[in-house]
KEDOLUM-453153 format. One line per field, with one value per atom (N, C-alpha, C): residue number from 1; residue in three letters; chain; x negated, y, z. Coordinates in steps of 0.1 Angstrom, whole numbers, plus 5000, padded with zeros to 4 digits. Atoms other than C-alpha are relative to their C-alpha. Example, Ala and Ser with C-alpha at 12.3 -4.5 7.8 and 13.67 -1.06 7.14 Angstrom:
k = [1,1,1,2,2,2]
r = [ala,ala,ala,ser,ser,ser]
c = [A,A,A,A,A,A]
px = [4991,4877,4991,5009,4863,5008]
py = [4988,4955,5012,4989,4989,5011]
pz = [5000,5078,5000,5000,5071,5008]
END
This chain:
k = [1,1,1,2,2,2,3,3,3,4,4,4,5,5,5,6,6,6,7,7,7,8,8,8,9,9,9,10,10,10,11,11,11,12,12,12,13,13,13,14,14,14,15,15,15,16,16,16,17,17,17,18,18,18,19,19,19,20,20,20,21,21,21,22,22,22,23,23,23,24,24,24,25,25,25,26,26,26,27,27,27,28,28,28,29,29,29,30,30,30,31,31,31,32,32,32,33,33,33,34,34,34,35,35,35,36,36,36,37,37,37,38,38,38,39,39,39,40,40,40,41,41,41,42,42,42,43,43,43,44,44,44,45,45,45,46,46,46,47,47,47,48,48,48,49,49,49,50,50,50,51,51,51,52,52,52,53,53,53,54,54,54,55,55,55,56,56,56,57,57,57,58,58,58,59,59,59,60,60,60,61,61,61,62,62,62,63,63,63,64,64,64,65,65,65,66,66,66,67,67,67,68,68,68,69,69,69,70,70,70,71,71,71,72,72,72,73,73,73,74,74,74,75,75,75,76,76,76,77,77,77,78,78,78,79,79,79,80,80,80,81,81,81,82,82,82,83,83,83,84,84,84,85,85,85,86,86,86,87,87,87,88,88,88,89,89,89,90,90,90,91,91,91,92,92,92,93,93,93,94,94,94,95,95,95,96,96,96,97,97,97,98,98,98,99,99,99,100,100,100,101,101,101,102,102,102,103,103,103,104,104,104,105,105,105,106,106,106,107,107,107,108,108,108,109,109,109,110,110,110,111,111,111,112,112,112,113,113,113,114,114,114,115,115,115,116,116,116,117,117,117,118,118,118,119,119,119,120,120,120,121,121,121,122,122,122,123,123,123,124,124,124,125,125,125,126,126,126,127,127,127,128,128,128,129,129,129,130,130,130,131,131,131,132,132,132,133,133,133,134,134,134,135,135,135,136,136,136,137,137,137,138,138,138,139,139,139,140,140,140,141,141,141,142,142,142,143,143,143,144,144,144,145,145,145,146,146,146,147,147,147,148,148,148,149,149,149,150,150,150,151,151,151,152,152,152,153,153,153,154,154,154,155,155,155,156,156,156,157,157,157,158,158,158,159,159,159,160,160,160,161,161,161,162,162,162,163,163,163,164,164,164,165,165,165,166,166,166,167,167,167,168,168,168,169,169,169,170,170,170,171,171,171,172,172,172,173,173,173,174,174,174,175,175,175,176,176,176,177,177,177,178,178,178,179,179,179,180,180,180,181,181,181,182,182,182,183,183,183,184,184,184,185,185,185,186,186,186,187,187,187,188,188,188,189,189,189,190,190,190,191,191,191,192,192,192,193,193,193,194,194,194,195,195,195,196,196,196,197,197,197,198,198,198,199,199,199,200,200,200,201,201,201,202,202,202,203,203,203,204,204,204,205,205,205,206,206,206,207,207,207,208,208,208,209,209,209,210,210,210,211,211,211,212,212,212,213,213,213,214,214,214,215,215,215,216,216,216,217,217,217,218,218,218,219,219,219,220,220,220,221,221,221,222,222,222,223,223,223,224,224,224,225,225,225,226,226,226,227,227,227,228,228,228,229,229,229,230,230,230,231,231,231,232,232,232,233,233,233,234,234,234,235,235,235,236,236,236,237,237,237,238,238,238,239,239,239,240,240,240,241,241,241,242,242,242,243,243,243,244,244,244,245,245,245,246,246,246,247,247,247,248,248,248,249,249,249,250,250,250,251,251,251,252,252,252,253,253,253,254,254,254,255,255,255,256,256,256,257,257,257,258,258,258,259,259,259,260,260,260,261,261,261,262,262,262,263,263,263,264,264,264,265,265,265,266,266,266,267,267,267,268,268,268,269,269,269,270,270,270,271,271,271,272,272,272,273,273,273,274,274,274,275,275,275,276,276,276,277,277,277,278,278,278,279,279,279,280,280,280,281,281,281,282,282,282]
r = [met,met,met,ile,ile,ile,asp,asp,asp,arg,arg,arg,thr,thr,thr,gly,gly,gly,leu,leu,leu,ala,ala,ala,glu,glu,glu,phe,phe,phe,leu,leu,leu,arg,arg,arg,leu,leu,leu,arg,arg,arg,arg,arg,arg,thr,thr,thr,ala,ala,ala,leu,leu,leu,gln,gln,gln,pro,pro,pro,glu,glu,glu,asp,asp,asp,val,val,val,gly,gly,gly,leu,leu,leu,pro,pro,pro,arg,arg,arg,gly,gly,gly,ala,ala,ala,arg,arg,arg,arg,arg,arg,arg,arg,arg,thr,thr,thr,arg,arg,arg,gly,gly,gly,leu,leu,leu,arg,arg,arg,arg,arg,arg,glu,glu,glu,glu,glu,glu,val,val,val,ala,ala,ala,ala,ala,ala,leu,leu,leu,cys,cys,cys,his,his,his,met,met,met,ser,ser,ser,thr,thr,thr,asp,asp,asp,tyr,tyr,tyr,tyr,tyr,tyr,ser,ser,ser,arg,arg,arg,leu,leu,leu,glu,glu,glu,gln,gln,gln,glu,glu,glu,arg,arg,arg,gly,gly,gly,pro,pro,pro,gln,gln,gln,pro,pro,pro,ser,ser,ser,glu,glu,glu,gln,gln,gln,met,met,met,leu,leu,leu,ala,ala,ala,ala,ala,ala,ile,ile,ile,ala,ala,ala,gln,gln,gln,gly,gly,gly,leu,leu,leu,his,his,his,leu,leu,leu,ser,ser,ser,leu,leu,leu,ala,ala,ala,glu,glu,glu,arg,arg,arg,asp,asp,asp,his,his,his,leu,leu,leu,phe,phe,phe,arg,arg,arg,leu,leu,leu,ala,ala,ala,gly,gly,gly,his,his,his,gln,gln,gln,pro,pro,pro,pro,pro,pro,val,val,val,arg,arg,arg,gly,gly,gly,thr,thr,thr,val,val,val,gly,gly,gly,glu,glu,glu,his,his,his,ile,ile,ile,ser,ser,ser,pro,pro,pro,gly,gly,gly,leu,leu,leu,leu,leu,leu,arg,arg,arg,ile,ile,ile,phe,phe,phe,asp,asp,asp,arg,arg,arg,leu,leu,leu,val,val,val,asp,asp,asp,thr,thr,thr,pro,pro,pro,ala,ala,ala,glu,glu,glu,ile,ile,ile,val,val,val,thr,thr,thr,glu,glu,glu,leu,leu,leu,gly,gly,gly,glu,glu,glu,val,val,val,leu,leu,leu,arg,arg,arg,gln,gln,gln,thr,thr,thr,pro,pro,pro,leu,leu,leu,gly,gly,gly,val,val,val,ala,ala,ala,leu,leu,leu,thr,thr,thr,gly,gly,gly,asp,asp,asp,thr,thr,thr,ala,ala,ala,ser,ser,ser,leu,leu,leu,pro,pro,pro,gly,gly,gly,pro,pro,pro,ala,ala,ala,arg,arg,arg,ser,ser,ser,ile,ile,ile,gly,gly,gly,tyr,tyr,tyr,arg,arg,arg,trp,trp,trp,phe,phe,phe,thr,thr,thr,asp,asp,asp,val,val,val,asp,asp,asp,thr,thr,thr,arg,arg,arg,ala,ala,ala,leu,leu,leu,his,his,his,his,his,his,pro,pro,pro,asp,asp,asp,asp,asp,asp,his,his,his,ala,ala,ala,phe,phe,phe,leu,leu,leu,ser,ser,ser,arg,arg,arg,val,val,val,phe,phe,phe,ala,ala,ala,ser,ser,ser,gly,gly,gly,leu,leu,leu,arg,arg,arg,ala,ala,ala,ile,ile,ile,ala,ala,ala,ala,ala,ala,glu,glu,glu,arg,arg,arg,gly,gly,gly,pro,pro,pro,arg,arg,arg,ser,ser,ser,arg,arg,arg,ala,ala,ala,ala,ala,ala,his,his,his,leu,leu,leu,ala,ala,ala,glu,glu,glu,leu,leu,leu,leu,leu,leu,leu,leu,leu,glu,glu,glu,gln,gln,gln,ser,ser,ser,glu,glu,glu,glu,glu,glu,phe,phe,phe,arg,arg,arg,thr,thr,thr,leu,leu,leu,trp,trp,trp,ala,ala,ala,thr,thr,thr,his,his,his,glu,glu,glu,val,val,val,gly,gly,gly,leu,leu,leu,arg,arg,arg,pro,pro,pro,gln,gln,gln,gly,gly,gly,leu,leu,leu,lys,lys,lys,arg,arg,arg,tyr,tyr,tyr,val,val,val,his,his,his,pro,pro,pro,glu,glu,glu,leu,leu,leu,gly,gly,gly,arg,arg,arg,leu,leu,leu,asp,asp,asp,leu,leu,leu,his,his,his,cys,cys,cys,gln,gln,gln,val,val,val,leu,leu,leu,val,val,val,asp,asp,asp,pro,pro,pro,glu,glu,glu,gln,gln,gln,gly,gly,gly,his,his,his,ser,ser,ser,leu,leu,leu,leu,leu,leu,val,val,val,tyr,tyr,tyr,thr,thr,thr,ala,ala,ala,asp,asp,asp,pro,pro,pro,gly,gly,gly,ser,ser,ser,glu,glu,glu,ser,ser,ser,his,his,his,glu,glu,glu,lys,lys,lys,leu,leu,leu,lys,lys,lys,leu,leu,leu,leu,leu,leu,ser,ser,ser,val,val,val,ile,ile,ile,gly,gly,gly,thr,thr,thr,gln,gln,gln,arg,arg,arg,leu,leu,leu,pro,pro,pro,gln,gln,gln,pro,pro,pro,gly,gly,gly]
c = [A,A,A,A,A,A,A,A,A,A,A,A,A,A,A,A,A,A,A,A,A,A,A,A,A,A,A,A,A,A,A,A,A,A,A,A,A,A,A,A,A,A,A,A,A,A,A,A,A,A,A,A,A,A,A,A,A,A,A,A,A,A,A,A,A,A,A,A,A,A,A,A,A,A,A,A,A,A,A,A,A,A,A,A,A,A,A,A,A,A,A,A,A,A,A,A,A,A,A,A,A,A,A,A,A,A,A,A,A,A,A,A,A,A,A,A,A,A,A,A,A,A,A,A,A,A,A,A,A,A,A,A,A,A,A,A,A,A,A,A,A,A,A,A,A,A,A,A,A,A,A,A,A,A,A,A,A,A,A,A,A,A,A,A,A,A,A,A,A,A,A,A,A,A,A,A,A,A,A,A,A,A,A,A,A,A,A,A,A,A,A,A,A,A,A,A,A,A,A,A,A,A,A,A,A,A,A,A,A,A,A,A,A,A,A,A,A,A,A,A,A,A,A,A,A,A,A,A,A,A,A,A,A,A,A,A,A,A,A,A,A,A,A,A,A,A,A,A,A,A,A,A,A,A,A,A,A,A,A,A,A,A,A,A,A,A,A,A,A,A,A,A,A,A,A,A,A,A,A,A,A,A,A,A,A,A,A,A,A,A,A,A,A,A,A,A,A,A,A,A,A,A,A,A,A,A,A,A,A,A,A,A,A,A,A,A,A,A,A,A,A,A,A,A,A,A,A,A,A,A,A,A,A,A,A,A,A,A,A,A,A,A,A,A,A,A,A,A,A,A,A,A,A,A,A,A,A,A,A,A,A,A,A,A,A,A,A,A,A,A,A,A,A,A,A,A,A,A,A,A,A,A,A,A,A,A,A,A,A,A,A,A,A,A,A,A,A,A,A,A,A,A,A,A,A,A,A,A,A,A,A,A,A,A,A,A,A,A,A,A,A,A,A,A,A,A,A,A,A,A,A,A,A,A,A,A,A,A,A,A,A,A,A,A,A,A,A,A,A,A,A,A,A,A,A,A,A,A,A,A,A,A,A,A,A,A,A,A,A,A,A,A,A,A,A,A,A,A,A,A,A,A,A,A,A,A,A,A,A,A,A,A,A,A,A,A,A,A,A,A,A,A,A,A,A,A,A,A,A,A,A,A,A,A,A,A,A,A,A,A,A,A,A,A,A,A,A,A,A,A,A,A,A,A,A,A,A,A,A,A,A,A,A,A,A,A,A,A,A,A,A,A,A,A,A,A,A,A,A,A,A,A,A,A,A,A,A,A,A,A,A,A,A,A,A,A,A,A,A,A,A,A,A,A,A,A,A,A,A,A,A,A,A,A,A,A,A,A,A,A,A,A,A,A,A,A,A,A,A,A,A,A,A,A,A,A,A,A,A,A,A,A,A,A,A,A,A,A,A,A,A,A,A,A,A,A,A,A,A,A,A,A,A,A,A,A,A,A,A,A,A,A,A,A,A,A,A,A,A,A,A,A,A,A,A,A,A,A,A,A,A,A,A,A,A,A,A,A,A,A,A,A,A,A,A,A,A,A,A,A,A,A,A,A,A,A,A,A,A,A,A,A,A,A,A,A,A,A,A,A,A,A,A,A,A,A,A,A,A,A,A,A,A,A,A,A,A,A,A,A,A,A,A,A,A,A,A,A,A,A,A,A,A,A,A,A,A,A,A,A,A,A,A,A,A,A,A,A,A,A,A,A,A,A,A,A,A,A,A,A,A,A,A,A,A,A,A,A,A,A,A,A,A,A,A,A,A,A,A,A,A,A,A,A,A,A,A,A,A,A,A,A,A,A,A,A,A,A,A,A,A,A,A,A,A,A,A,A,A,A,A,A,A,A,A,A,A,A,A,A,A,A,A,A,A,A,A,A,A,A,A,A,A,A,A,A]
px = [4995,2652,4996,5002,2655,4990,5006,2627,5005,4994,2648,4990,5012,2619,4991,5008,2595,5003,4994,2618,5000,4999,2627,4984,5011,2590,4991,5006,2578,5007,4992,2608,4992,5003,2597,4986,5011,2561,4998,5001,2564,5007,4991,2591,4994,5005,2571,4986,5010,2539,5001,4997,2555,5005,4997,2557,5009,4986,2585,4992,5007,2560,4996,5003,2552,5011,4989,2586,5010,4994,2594,5011,4990,2613,4991,5008,2605,4998,5005,2588,5012,4993,2606,4991,5012,2590,5003,4998,2606,5000,5003,2599,4993,5008,2589,5000,4999,2600,4985,5013,2568,5006,4995,2573,5013,4989,2606,5011,4986,2641,5006,4993,2662,5010,4992,2689,4993,5009,2661,4998,5002,2650,5014,4990,2684,5011,4994,2695,4989,5009,2663,5001,4998,2675,5014,4985,2710,5007,4989,2728,5000,4997,2744,4990,5008,2725,5001,4994,2743,4993,5003,2735,4982,5017,2694,4998,5003,2696,5003,4998,2709,4989,5012,2681,4989,5012,2654,5003,4997,2675,5005,4999,2674,5015,4986,2710,5007,4992,2736,4995,5004,2736,4990,5014,2708,5001,4996,2703,4998,5004,2706,4987,5012,2679,4999,4998,2694,4996,5001,2694,4986,5015,2657,4993,5006,2648,5002,4998,2662,4991,5007,2646,4983,5013,2612,4997,5000,2617,4999,4998,2629,4987,5013,2598,4986,5014,2573,4991,5005,2564,4987,5006,2534,5004,4995,2538,5000,5005,2522,5010,4988,2546,5012,4987,2576,5002,4997,2569,5002,5000,2563,5015,4988,2595,5010,4991,2615,4999,5002,2601,5002,4995,2608,5014,4989,2641,5007,4996,2643,5004,4998,2643,4987,5012,2616,4999,5002,2600,5004,4997,2607,4989,5010,2585,4995,5005,2561,4997,5004,2553,5006,4993,2562,5015,4985,2598,5007,4993,2601,5004,4995,2619,4992,5006,2596,4990,5007,2580,4986,5012,2543,5000,4999,2538,4995,5005,2514,5007,4993,2533,5016,4989,2564,4994,5006,2540,4998,5000,2533,5013,4987,2568,5009,4994,2581,4997,5004,2562,5003,4996,2575,5014,4985,2607,5001,4995,2604,4997,5009,2595,5012,4993,2618,4988,5014,2600,5011,4993,2612,4992,5006,2601,5004,4991,2611,4989,5004,2602,4995,5007,2586,5011,4987,2622,5004,4993,2628,5012,4991,2650,4999,5004,2649,5002,4996,2645,5000,4997,2641,5001,4998,2648,4998,4998,2639,5013,4987,2670,4997,5000,2655,5000,4999,2652,5014,4986,2689,5006,4994,2695,4998,5005,2677,5005,4997,2689,5012,4987,2719,4994,5000,2721,4997,5003,2705,4995,5003,2692,5011,4990,2725,5010,4994,2737,4999,5000,2747,4994,5003,2734,4988,5011,2716,5002,4999,2728,4987,5013,2697,4990,5009,2676,5001,4999,2670,5001,4997,2664,5013,4986,2697,5011,4989,2716,4997,5003,2697,5009,4994,2714,5016,4988,2748,5008,4990,2756,4995,5003,2760,4996,5004,2757,4981,5014,2720,4993,5007,2709,5004,4996,2726,4990,5010,2700,4987,5012,2674,4998,4997,2666,5002,4995,2683,4988,5013,2648,4994,5009,2632,5006,4990,2661,4997,5003,2649,4986,5012,2612,5002,4995,2629,5006,4996,2648,4988,5010,2618,4991,5007,2598,5007,4993,2624,5001,4994,2631,4984,5013,2593,4995,5000,2587,5006,4993,2613,4995,5006,2600,4989,5015,2564,5002,4999,2577,5006,4993,2600,4990,5010,2569,4992,5009,2550,5005,4995,2576,5007,4996,2590,5018,4988,2625,5012,4990,2639,4999,5003,2631,5010,4992,2651,4999,5006,2633,5010,4995,2646,5019,4986,2683,5006,4995,2684,4998,5001,2674,5012,4992,2698,5013,4985,2729,4999,5000,2715,5001,4996,2714,5016,4987,2751,5009,4995,2760,4996,5005,2739,4996,5004,2736,4987,5010,2708,4989,5010,2688,4999,5004,2693,4993,5012,2675,4987,5014,2647,4995,5008,2642,4997,5005,2641,4985,5010,2612,4985,5011,2588,4990,5008,2573,4994,5005,2552,4988,5013,2523,5006,4996,2544,5003,4999,2542,5005,4994,2561,4993,5007,2551,4999,5001,2538,5008,4992,2559,5017,4984,2597,5009,4991,2623,5013,4987,2653,5011,4988,2687,5010,4988,2705,5012,4990,2740,5002,5000,2738,4988,5008,2705,4994,5006,2697,4986,5012,2663,4991,5011,2636,4990,5014,2600,4990,5006,2585,4987,5012,2550,5003,4998,2555,4986,5011,2526,5004,4995,2526,4988,5011,2509,5004,5000,2510,4999,5001,2513,4996,5002,2495,5006,4996,2504,5015,4985,2540,5009,4995,2543,5009,4992,2561,4993,5007,2555,5005,4997,2557,4999,5001,2568,5004,4996,2564,5004,5000,2578,4997,5006,2561,5002,4997,2566,4986,5008,2539,5003,4994,2537,5003,4997,2551,5009,4991,2572,5014,4982,2613,5002,4998,2611,4995,5005,2592,5010,4986,2620,5011,4991,2646,5001,5002,2632,5001,4996,2636,5013,4984,2674,5007,4996,2676,5006,4996,2680,5012,4988,2707,5012,4991,2725,5006,4997,2723,5005,4990,2745,5014,4986,2776,5009,4994,2786,4992,5009,2759,5008,4994,2775,4995,5006,2767,4998,4997,2757,5008,4991,2779,4999]
py = [4986,4759,5001,4998,4766,5015,4986,4793,5005,4998,4809,5008,4991,4835,4992,5008,4809,4990,5009,4785,5006,4994,4809,5005,4996,4819,4987,5012,4784,4995,5003,4776,5008,4990,4808,4995,5002,4799,4989,5012,4763,4997,4997,4772,5007,4991,4798,4993,5008,4774,4991,5013,4747,5008,4997,4750,4992,5009,4736,4987,5013,4710,4991,5013,4696,4995,5006,4686,4994,5007,4675,5009,4989,4706,5007,4993,4723,5019,4988,4757,5012,4991,4776,5012,4988,4805,5013,4988,4833,5003,4998,4826,5008,4989,4851,4996,5005,4835,4994,5007,4829,4988,5012,4791,4996,5007,4776,5010,4992,4795,4993,5007,4787,4992,5006,4773,4986,5011,4748,4991,5004,4739,4994,5005,4735,4986,5009,4712,4986,5011,4690,4996,5004,4688,4995,5004,4678,5007,4991,4708,5012,4989,4739,5011,4991,4769,5010,4990,4790,4995,5005,4768,5001,4998,4768,5015,4988,4803,5010,4996,4811,4998,5005,4791,5009,4990,4814,5015,4989,4843,5003,5002,4834,5001,4999,4827,4984,5014,4797,4992,5011,4769,4992,5007,4749,4985,5011,4721,4990,5015,4685,4994,5012,4658,4995,5004,4646,5011,4986,4682,5000,4998,4684,4990,5010,4652,5002,5001,4660,5012,4990,4696,4997,5005,4680,4991,5007,4656,5008,4993,4681,5009,4990,4707,4991,5007,4676,5002,4994,4684,4984,5012,4661,4999,5005,4641,5012,4987,4670,5013,4989,4698,4995,5003,4677,4998,4997,4675,5014,4986,4710,5008,4996,4717,4997,5004,4695,5010,4991,4716,5012,4984,4751,4995,4999,4739,4993,5006,4725,4985,5015,4688,4992,5005,4662,4994,5006,4649,4985,5016,4613,4994,5006,4585,4997,5004,4579,4984,5015,4545,4995,5008,4521,4998,5002,4520,5015,4988,4558,5000,5000,4570,5014,4987,4603,4996,5003,4599,5008,4989,4613,5008,4992,4642,4994,5010,4621,4995,5008,4596,5005,4991,4621,5006,4995,4637,4995,5009,4608,4994,5002,4598,5008,4990,4630,5002,5000,4624,4990,5013,4593,5003,4994,4609,4989,5010,4583,4985,5011,4553,4992,5003,4530,4997,5002,4532,5003,5000,4532,5001,5000,4540,4991,5007,4513,4999,5002,4505,4986,5013,4473,4988,5009,4459,5000,5000,4466,5007,4992,4493,5015,4991,4517,5015,4989,4553,5011,4993,4570,4990,5007,4559,5013,4990,4576,4993,5002,4580,4989,5013,4548,4992,5010,4529,5001,5000,4536,4992,5007,4524,4985,5014,4491,4994,5011,4480,5006,4993,4504,5010,4991,4531,4993,5006,4513,5009,4993,4540,5006,4993,4554,4987,5014,4517,5005,4999,4521,4986,5011,4500,4989,5010,4465,4999,5001,4466,5006,4995,4489,4992,5008,4461,4990,5009,4440,4982,5011,4411,4996,5002,4414,4997,5002,4417,4987,5015,4389,4989,5013,4362,5005,4996,4382,5004,4992,4398,4995,5007,4380,5009,4993,4409,5004,4999,4415,4988,5015,4378,5002,5002,4385,5011,4989,4414,4992,5006,4386,4988,5015,4355,4989,5011,4324,4991,5008,4306,5005,4994,4329,5001,4997,4328,4990,5010,4297,5007,4994,4314,5011,4989,4348,4998,5002,4334,4995,5003,4318,5013,4989,4352,5009,4993,4373,4993,5005,4349,5000,5002,4343,5015,4986,4385,5004,4995,4388,4994,5010,4361,5007,4995,4378,5013,4986,4414,5000,4999,4404,4993,5005,4384,5012,4993,4413,5015,4989,4441,4994,5005,4420,4998,5006,4406,5012,4989,4443,5010,4989,4456,4998,4999,4463,4984,5015,4430,4989,5013,4409,5001,5001,4425,4996,5003,4419,4982,5013,4383,4996,5007,4377,5000,4999,4392,4991,5012,4366,4989,5012,4338,4995,5004,4342,5000,4997,4349,4991,5008,4329,4985,5012,4291,4997,5000,4294,5008,4990,4318,4991,5011,4293,4990,5012,4266,5004,4994,4287,5005,4995,4300,4993,5010,4271,4993,5001,4263,5005,4994,4288,5003,4997,4296,5015,4987,4327,5003,4998,4342,5002,5000,4341,5014,4985,4372,4999,4996,4384,5000,5000,4378,5015,4988,4405,5005,4999,4400,4997,5001,4405,4998,5003,4391,5003,4995,4411,4998,5003,4405,5011,4989,4439,4995,5003,4436,5005,4993,4457,4995,5001,4450,4985,5018,4411,5004,5003,4401,5011,4989,4426,4993,5005,4413,5010,4986,4441,4997,5000,4444,5009,4991,4458,5005,4994,4478,5008,4995,4488,5009,4990,4517,5000,5004,4513,5012,4990,4541,4994,5009,4522,5009,4993,4550,4999,5001,4548,4987,5013,4513,5002,4997,4527,4992,5003,4511,5010,4994,4528,4990,5012,4503,5004,4995,4513,4988,5013,4488,5007,4998,4488,4989,5010,4467,5001,5000,4455,5009,4991,4481,4992,5006,4469,4989,5011,4442,5002,4998,4438,5006,4996,4444,5017,4987,4478,5010,4995,4487,5003,5000,4481,5010,4987,4503,5016,4989,4530,5004,5001,4523,5002,5000,4525,5015,4989,4562,5004,4999,4561,4992,5008,4535,5005,4997,4547,4990,5007,4533,4998,5001,4532,4988,5011,4498,4989,5007,4488,4995,5001,4470,5003,4995,4483,4991,5010,4464,5001,4998,4459,4992]
pz = [5003,5035,4987,5013,4997,5001,5003,4986,4986,5012,4959,4993,5007,4950,4993,5004,4949,4988,5008,4932,4985,5013,4903,4994,5005,4898,4995,5003,4895,4988,5011,4870,4990,5014,4847,4996,5003,4848,4994,5007,4839,4986,5015,4811,4988,5008,4795,4994,5004,4796,4988,5011,4774,4987,5016,4737,4995,5004,4716,4994,5006,4701,5010,4988,4738,5002,4996,4739,4989,5015,4704,4995,5006,4693,4989,5009,4662,5003,4996,4665,4993,5007,4637,4996,5007,4614,5009,4993,4634,5013,4984,4669,5004,4990,4693,5012,4986,4725,5004,4995,4747,5008,4996,4755,4998,5006,4756,5003,4996,4758,5012,4987,4788,4998,5006,4766,4996,5000,4756,5010,4988,4789,5006,4994,4801,4991,5008,4771,5004,4995,4781,5013,4987,4815,5001,5000,4806,5010,4992,4823,4992,5005,4814,5001,4999,4805,5012,4989,4831,5015,4988,4858,5001,5001,4848,5001,5000,4842,5017,4986,4879,5009,4991,4892,4999,5003,4875,5005,5000,4884,5018,4984,4923,5006,4996,4923,5000,5001,4925,5012,4987,4950,5001,5000,4963,4991,5008,4936,5008,4994,4943,4996,5003,4944,4984,5015,4911,4989,5006,4896,4999,5001,4905,4992,5007,4891,4988,5013,4858,4996,5002,4858,5001,4998,4869,4986,5009,4840,4987,5013,4813,4996,4998,4823,4999,5006,4816,5015,4990,4853,5003,4996,4868,5014,4989,4899,5013,4990,4921,4998,5002,4904,5004,4997,4907,5017,4984,4946,5004,4997,4947,4998,5000,4931,5009,4989,4955,5013,4988,4984,4999,5004,4969,5000,5000,4966,5012,4988,5001,5003,5002,4996,5002,5000,5005,4988,5014,4974,5001,5001,4963,5005,5001,4972,4990,5010,4951,4998,5002,4935,4987,5011,4910,4995,5003,4914,4994,5005,4905,4985,5016,4872,4995,5006,4868,4992,5009,4835,5001,5000,4833,4990,5015,4810,4991,5013,4790,4993,5005,4783,4989,5006,4774,4987,5011,4751,4988,5008,4732,4993,5006,4731,4993,5008,4719,4983,5014,4688,4991,5009,4678,4995,5002,4661,4988,5010,4630,5004,4998,4649,5011,4987,4672,5012,4987,4708,5011,4988,4744,5011,4986,4780,5008,4990,4805,5011,4986,4841,5000,5000,4852,4999,4999,4855,4985,5011,4818,5000,5001,4828,4989,5011,4797,5006,4994,4806,4990,5012,4772,4987,5015,4734,4992,5015,4701,4995,5009,4676,4997,5007,4661,5006,4992,4690,5005,4997,4698,4990,5012,4664,4998,5002,4667,5010,4990,4702,5007,4991,4711,5011,4989,4737,5013,4987,4767,5012,4988,4786,5008,4995,4794,5008,4994,4811,5013,4983,4848,5007,4992,4874,4995,5006,4868,4987,5014,4833,4993,5006,4826,4996,5000,4830,4989,5012,4797,5006,4994,4820,5007,4994,4837,4989,5012,4805,4991,5008,4790,5004,4995,4814,5001,4999,4814,4988,5012,4781,4987,5013,4750,4989,5015,4726,5001,4998,4741,4994,5004,4732,4983,5014,4696,4992,5007,4688,4997,4999,4693,4991,5009,4667,5009,4993,4679,5006,4996,4680,5014,4991,4704,5013,4986,4732,5013,4991,4751,5007,4992,4754,5009,4994,4763,5011,4985,4790,5010,4991,4804,5005,4998,4801,5011,4994,4818,5016,4988,4845,5008,4996,4851,5004,4996,4851,5012,4987,4876,5014,4989,4898,5006,4997,4897,5010,4995,4903,5015,4985,4934,5009,4986,4952,5003,4998,4947,5008,4997,4956,5015,4988,4986,4999,5001,4995,4997,5001,4999,4987,5013,4964,4991,5011,4934,4992,5004,4919,5006,4993,4946,4997,5003,4943,4985,5012,4906,5000,4997,4913,5008,4991,4938,4992,5007,4914,4991,5013,4884,5007,4995,4909,5003,4997,4917,4987,5013,4879,4989,5013,4855,5008,4998,4858,4994,5008,4831,5010,4992,4854,5013,4987,4887,4996,5003,4867,4998,5005,4853,5014,4990,4887,5011,4991,4905,4996,5006,4885,5004,4996,4900,4986,5009,4867,5000,4996,4868,4985,5010,4842,4985,5011,4810,4994,5006,4785,4986,5013,4758,4988,5014,4722,4994,5005,4705,4986,5011,4674,5003,4997,4680,4988,5010,4656,5008,4998,4658,4992,5007,4645,4999,5000,4635,4994,5005,4627,4985,5012,4596,4988,5007,4584,5001,4998,4596,5007,4994,4605,4999,5002,4614,5008,4993,4623,5004,5000,4642,5012,4989,4663,5012,4989,4697,5006,4992,4709,5013,4988,4746,5005,4994,4764,5016,4987,4801,5009,4992,4828,5012,4990,4857,5013,4985,4887,4999,4996,4879,4995,5005,4862,4990,5013,4831,4989,5012,4796,4988,5013,4762,4989,5013,4738,4984,5017,4700,4992,5010,4673,4986,5013,4640,4990,5006,4610,4989,5011,4582,4991,5013,4555,4986,5013,4522,5004,4997,4540,5001,4998,4540,5013,4987,4578,4999,5002,4569,4992,5014,4539,5013,4994,4565,5013,4989,4594,4993,5006,4569,4998,5000,4567,5012,4985,4605,5002,4998,4605,4992,5008,4577,5008,4999,4590,5019,4984,4629,5011,4989,4658,4995,5003,4638,5003,4997,4642,5009,4987,4671,5007,4989,4694,5014,4989,4729,5011,4989,4758,5009,4990,4784,5012]
END
């Protein structure tokens, strides 16, 4: 049963505890509001201000699990706080583990400060959960893709546009990396895991994947230098730095170029070009 009073109080406390800079928002010179405004939280949670306001006012319908997950992420809640939120709203908390999509507050705080850098947060299966604007400009809006297409490993074997973003000389090695990584995760997570399901789909859809899967190759690691081929800017040589959250199995990938290099200058143009002509993976 939903505890409307407890839910409202908890949401208000968490909202007022957050500062704009905690979530990547500008403070503004005339700001007098303590913490975040309701409309700011609603935007972070991808819901209407009216819907969120009614929750703080002990009104409205019982929020769904999907809504609660969005609120927990928007308010940068820890796993313990997320579980408490679910219980206040009358739901059982999601099962914890490396298959979850709840990003830790610490990882989000770092991510929110990377406003001028291509970066993304991904799951162990390469499913993009968050992208910076420059990340979208570099690889397209992959965080909003549905179903298996969210995984770059799946897209690599099923979508030609995904491959077109990488230098042709790297294709063969990347195919081995993605097949090797998926086999290792599927073995660790078991035959009923999401990794195993992705492998089953790819075995049906990709002859190249079937060939590589049969080799049982494991242990390959991606190279630190990524050679992208942007449709407007051409080749960009980018270093990929990785920060791992071991509790959730998420990784923050940050892409940088050598100072003074041609790729460094091209990164500056990404925010101007944006995603105007960048094909979206499908």
